[in-house]
N, C-alpha and C positions, 0 to 999 in steps of 0.2 A: 741739477736742472740745464734742460736742451735749451737753449735757442730754438725757435722755430726754424731757422736756417741748418742748424744742426739738424733738428730733427727729421727734416724735408732731405737731408743729403742722407744719413741714416736709411731713413723707409726706401728712397731710392734704391740703396747701393742692396736692399734684402730683397727688394722685389725685382729687380736683375738677376740676381743668384738665384730667385727662385723658376722666373721664367728660364733660367739654361735647363732645370732639374725637371720642370714639368713640361713635356713636348710632350705631342702625341706618339704612341707605340705603330711600328708598323704596323698594316694590316696581314703582312704574310705573319707576322710574330703572333698573332690573334688564332692564326688558321695553322699555325703551327701546333700550339697546343689544345687545339679543336675549342676554341672560348666564342662563346656566341655572342658576339657585338652585340650591345643593346639587346641581347636577347632573344634574338632573332635569327630564323635559320634562314641558309645561306639563299633559299626561295623565297624571302621576305616575309614570311609568315614565322608567328611568333610561339616561344617553345613553352609548352606546356608547364605553366606551375601552380595550377589546382583547379578547382571544380567550382563552381557559382550554381546556382538558383535565379541570381537577382535578374540575370539582364543578360542576350545574348545579341552579338554584334555578326550580322553574317554577309560575303560579300564574295566569295568561293567555294567552290569545294573541290575536294581531292580525289583524283580518279587513274587510278594507277600511281599514284607516288605522283603525279603530275596536279598542277593547281589550276585550275577551270572558272577564269570570269564568270561570275553570275549576277545579277541583280540585287541592289543591297536589301536586307530588310534589319531592324532595328527592332528588339522585342523586351515588352516589362513584364518579367514573373511568365514568358509564353504568351502575352497579347503584342498583338504587332502596333506601334507606335501610330502609324497614318491611321489605323483604326481608334483608336484612342484619340485621335487628332477630330476626325472628321465625326464622329457619335459627340462628342462635344458643342463642336460646331454645330451639327444639326439640330441639339438639343438645347439651343443658345444659352450656353453657361460654361463657366470659366473651368476649367478643366486640371491645372495643378496641382490643386489640393489632393484629385479624386487620384491622380499618378502617384502623388507622396505616399498614399494612401497604399497602395498598389503596392507599390516598393516596398515597403517597411510590413505593411503585414502578411506580402503573398497573393492576396487573393481583392477582387475589384469589390467595393463595400455599397452595403444599400441603400436608400439613400438617407433612411434616417442616420447610418452610422456615419455616411460621408454629411451628413451636416453637421451631428455630434463634433466629427473629427476637425470636419472647419472650425466649428466654432471655439473649439481646444485651441485650436493655433493661434485662431483673431485673437483670443485671451489673453496670450505666453507671449505677442510681440513687444509689451511694453518693458523698456530695459529695468533693472535693478532701481532704487534710487540712488542718484549721486552718479552712477555709470556712466554716463554720456558726458557730464562737467570732466571726472576725475581719468576716466579711462580714452576719451575721445577729443572731447575738446582742449586738456591740458597739457596733449602731445600730437598736432595735429601733425600728418605725415603727407609728402607729396604724391605717395604710391595708395591706392585706397586698397591694395591688395594686403599688404603690408599691416596697415590700420585693420584690416578685417580679422588679419591674423593674431595681431597682438590683441584685439577684444577677443577673439575665442580666448583665448589663453587667461586672461583676464575673468572668464565668467567663472574660471574653475574655483577662485576665491569667492564667489557670491554662490557656489553652492554647498550646501550642507551634507552632500554626500559625494564628494566628486572625484573618488576612485571606487566605489563597488563596482565590478563587472558583471551581474545579473543582468539577464535580458531583461529584467522591467526596470533597472536603474538605467543602464544606458540606452531602454525605448525611451525614457522618459528624459534624460539629458538631450536623446536627439530628436526629438518633436520640439523642445524648446530652442535649440539651437536654429534648426528650418525657420520658426516664429521670426526669427531676432536676427539671423544673419542679414535680411534687407533692410531690417531699422542701423542694424550697426554699418552697415556698406553706406546706408545714405545718410548718416549723420556724418561719417568719416569723411564722404564727398563736400557734405555742408562746410566740414568745417577745415576741409584743404582750400576751398574756393574762398572760404572768407580771411583766413590768417595766412597764406601764402599768394591768393591771387585778387586779394582787395576788394573781393567782391560782399555784398551784403548775406548774413545771417541767417539760415532760413531752418529753423527746428522742427517741426509739422510734429504731431505726436500722431502714431499707426491708431486708425481704426476698425476696433474688433469685426465691424461689420463686415470689410471691405476685403476682396480676396487679397492674394499676394499679388498680381499683378499691379491695381487697383492703387495696393498703399505706396506700393513704392511710385507711380507716376505722382499721386498725392504729396508724398512726402519731399521729392526730388524737384515738384514745380513751385516757383515762390505765391502763386495763387491758388494751389492747389487743385488746376483744374486738369480733367482729361477728358477725352470722348472715350463713348464704349467702344467703338472702333480699335481706339490706341490700346486699348487696355485688352481686351481680345487677341491682338494682334501680338502682345507681350507676354499674353499668358500662353500663346503658341512658342514661344521662343524659351520659355521656363519647361515646358512641358516634353518638348523633344532634346533640349539637354542636361533633364534630369539625371542620365543614365549610359553607362556607354560600357558597359561588360567590366568585369572583372582586373581586364589587363592593360588598361589603359594609365596614362604614368598614376597618375594623381590617385585611382582608384588604387592602384597595386601600392602605394604609398600609405596610403591609408591601410592596407593590409598587410603592409612589413610592419607598421608600425603600430596595431593593432596585435598583431602575434605576439607582440613582449608584455604585453596585458598587461599597458599602461592605459592610461585614463583618455577617457570621448575627445576632452579638450585638446589634449597632447595629439592626436591623430588627425581631427578636423584642422590642426592649425595648420599639420605639417603638409595636408592635404593641397589647402590651399596653396604653401610655397610651390609647391610641386605646380598648381592649373597656373600661376603667375608669368611662370615663363616660356616663352615665344615663341618652341616647339610645341606648345601645348594649351593654354587658354588664349595665350596674347597672341595667336595667331591671327585673327581677326583683325587686331589693330596693325598688324604686317599688312596686312589687305588691304586695309582702307589705305596705308600711304603709300603702298605699291599703286593704287588705283589714283591717288593723286598724283603721283609722278606719271603714270600714263598720261592722266586728263593733261597733263599742266605740257608735253610734250609731242603728243600725237593733234594736230591741226584739225584733221576732219578723224572723227569719231565714229562714223559709217564707214569708213574707209578700209577693207578688210585687209587689203595690201599696205596699208600705213602701219594697221594696229599689230598687223603679222610681223612688221619689220622690227616695230617695237619691240616685240615681245622675244623673239629673235636676239634682239641685244642685250634683253635681261638673262634667256637663258646662257647667253655668251658671255655672262659677268662684266657688262660694258657700260650696262645702265641699273638703273635705283641702286639698290645696297651692296650690288658684286657678290650675293652669293649663289646669283646663278639658278635661283628660283622661283617659280610663277605661284605665288600663296595662294592658297584658295583651291587649289588643283590637285587633285592624286589623294590618295589615303593607303593607310598601312594596313586596312582590311576590304575596304570598296574598289570594287574594281567598275565594274559597269555604271553604276548610280549608290547615291547616298538620299537614302530615306528622307534625314533630315532636311536636307538641300533642296530636295524636289517639296515638299510642305512648304519652305521659306520661299521656293522663288515664287510660288504660285500666291503665295498672300503679299509678296515683296511687289508682285503685277500688278498685284490690285490696289496696292496703297499707292503706287506710282503712277497706275492710271487718273489715279483723282488728285495728284497733285502733279501736275505738269511739270513745275520746275526740277522734277528729279525723274522724269521719263527716260530722256537723253542720256542720264547718266546711270540709270537699267539700262539700258538697251547699250552700253559700252560694258558694263558684267557680262551680261548674255555675250555680247561680241567676243570678251576675254575667251568665257568657258569656250565656246564655239571653238576657237583656235586653237587654243591649246596644244590642244593632244597632238595637230597635224605641223604644228612651228616646232614641238619637243622631240617628234618622230625625225625630222629634216635636221634639228642645230644636234641632236643628240644619239642619232642614229639606232634610236629606240625607239621600236613602235608600242612599249605597255602601254597595256589597256589602265586609263585615268578616268575619273571622274571627277565635277565640281564637289571640293567638300564643306561642311555648311557653313566654314567661317568665311568662302566668297561672298553668301550673300548677309550675314548674318551683322556684320555692322553698319552697313548699309541700312539692313532696315533699322536699328537702333539709333541710326542717322537721321533716318527719316521722321520718328518717332522725338525727336528734340530731344534725345538723352545724350550725355555730354561723353566724348572718349575715355575719362576717366574711369567711368562706369562701368564700359562694357567686359572687362574680364572679371571683373566683378559680381556684373549679372549672371555670367556662368554659373559662378561659385557660391551663389545663393540657389538657384536653381541644382548643381551636383553634389550640393550638399547631401541632397536624399540618396543619391546614390550612393556616398559614400557613407553614410552610417548604414544604410542596408547591408554591406559589404563590411563594413566593422560591425554590428553582430553577427553575419555568418562566418566571420574570420572567429572574430574571437569564441563563440557559442560550437560553433562546428568544427573546427580543423583543433586547434590546441596543441598549436605544435609551431614555435618560433621556426619564425622564416630565415634561412641561414644560409644560404649559396656558398658558391666555394669561389676562389681565386686564386690564381695560379701563381706565386711567385716568382719573378725571375731575374732575380738580385742575389749573387752569389754571397756565401758568409766573408765575414769579412774580419780578420784579427783586430783587435783596440790598440789604438795608436795612445799612448798617454799626451798628456798635453801640450808638455812641452818637445816633443815630439815630432806635430803635426805641421 
């Protein structure tokens, strides 16, 4: 039996050995073998890897082989997200359930079908008997995304038909997970808050008659209270995060895992693991951290020169996390505009106007958005077209809604699961071929050396 000191010494030794081996390949090596690093072409466009009718992300067009920037569009089954959001607002109703129906079934529902679908989701929210106690409370996690992934995998054991991959069975599982993931997240947060942070434990049962946005606020808040305006704001966030094409990391993860004909729970848990990463769904927390850093170092938040100078420091890796990135700015596809950001910014402005304590901070966010392209061009000597992306304002809106930071990325997941499920259905039933790209081995053949001769 190893002592703690011996164990630590061995761990350190093997970690150092691994660090010597796993170092980045030189970029020239990727070019030498024609490898599309990150499945990206040299101009930043993605390698064409599949077909989808679920969602379309448009931010540029190709003319004579040249990438031409354009205003951004996000379409769900052909319908523009801006139209979906604004029409639901005009009709004074919540829209996330309609978006879920559209993405899963491919067409807009009638009033009766939407009502039936919403009632079905409402009645599926309750977790199986014993699930909360055995799967969430007995193993609280400091990270809600990991708790959600574990809960999704655990749901496999409560399914009487978990492995069948027919359209009907995957659809049943999908609707159950769409209904239950917000409850898993809320309970995961309450368990973390109680067992790790020392706060009181609140486990509120989901209400079948409430929308997804209303239920989440109801379950998160100790007194269950929220305003209609708060629920509508959260509903818009859920709508705009529900889908973003087949090429984003978590949707592609869903499709890769689903292409092996595995079960729904394994595929969705893998997608949650992907979304957790700070280069993907965790980016909104990075924006919040960066903005807190800017607020603490910039004395006058309205002084464009002072803000510009600090943004330049961040880009030169002299400030914040040393990564040289302005988080919330730029996107792999969107160039002139991110439609999700436009929708969110409009509503963030309304919320900030009604909450004066947030107004100066909101104006600072707008200033960072305005100044970054010019500062980037000067510091990097690169005049690439860039816009604010959805992460620039999403964390700030969550903050204005009083939602704890631990829940920012989980909120993204409980919305995006709709897109994941639609892509899983499409990949499993519409492609029927396992995804298996090629990797070039750059290691030469080696002669085996007997252990006594090493």
